[in-house]
C-alpha positions as CSV (number, residue, x, y, z in Angstrom):
1,X,140.1,63.1,159.7
2,X,138.7,63.5,156.1
3,X,135.8,64.9,154.4
4,X,134.5,64.9,150.6
5,X,132.6,67.9,149.5
6,X,130.8,68.5,146.2
7,X,131.2,72.1,145.2
8,X,128.8,73.0,142.4
9,X,130.1,76.0,140.5
10,X,134.0,74.9,139.9
11,X,134.9,75.1,136.4
12,X,138.6,76.0,136.0
13,X,141.9,76.0,137.5
14,X,141.4,79.3,139.1
15,X,138.5,78.0,141.0
16,X,140.7,75.3,142.1
17,X,143.4,77.3,143.4
18,X,141.0,79.7,145.1
19,X,139.4,77.2,147.1
20,X,142.3,75.3,148.0
21,X,144.3,78.6,148.9
22,X,141.3,79.4,151.5
23,X,141.5,75.8,152.8
24,X,145.3,75.8,153.3
25,X,145.1,79.1,155.2
26,X,142.9,77.5,157.7
27,X,145.2,76.1,160.4
28,X,143.1,73.3,161.0
29,X,143.2,71.9,157.5
30,X,146.2,69.5,156.7
31,X,145.5,69.2,153.0
32,X,142.9,70.2,150.3
33,X,142.5,68.8,146.8
34,X,139.8,70.2,144.4
35,X,139.1,68.6,141.2
36,X,137.3,71.5,139.1
37,X,135.9,68.8,136.6
38,X,134.1,66.7,139.1
39,X,133.5,69.3,141.8
40,X,134.8,66.9,144.3
41,X,137.0,68.5,147.1
42,X,139.0,66.0,149.5
43,X,139.9,67.7,152.9
44,X,142.0,66.3,155.7
45,X,141.7,68.4,158.7
46,X,142.1,68.1,162.6
47,X,139.0,67.6,164.8
48,X,139.0,71.1,165.6
49,X,137.9,72.4,162.3
50,X,134.7,74.6,162.1
51,X,133.3,72.8,158.9
52,X,130.4,75.2,158.7
53,X,132.5,78.2,159.0
54,X,134.8,76.7,156.1
55,X,131.7,76.0,153.8
56,X,130.4,79.5,154.4
57,X,133.9,81.1,153.6
58,X,134.5,78.9,150.5
59,X,130.7,79.9,149.1
60,X,131.4,83.6,149.7
61,X,134.3,83.5,147.3
62,X,132.0,83.2,144.4
63,X,128.9,81.3,142.8
64,X,129.7,78.1,144.5
65,X,127.4,75.6,146.4
66,X,128.6,73.2,148.6
67,X,127.2,69.5,149.3
68,X,128.7,67.5,152.1
69,X,129.3,63.6,151.1
70,X,131.1,62.6,154.1
71,X,132.1,63.9,157.3
72,X,134.5,62.7,159.7
73,X,136.0,59.6,158.3
């Protein structure tokens, strides 16, 4: 499954690496690619992923706010 998130507050490579590391540490995330310039984050995951928990974890990393564009495609 794939999801696109818009993460407001990303502005540098450190943001990209931080968010990607958190996503990749989740056993249900297969891949994560953050584009800090556009704020778009593409996540591939299993059907067991708790998306709300992942969103909260990302937002707790810093001044990030997440908008979900597509879910479960």
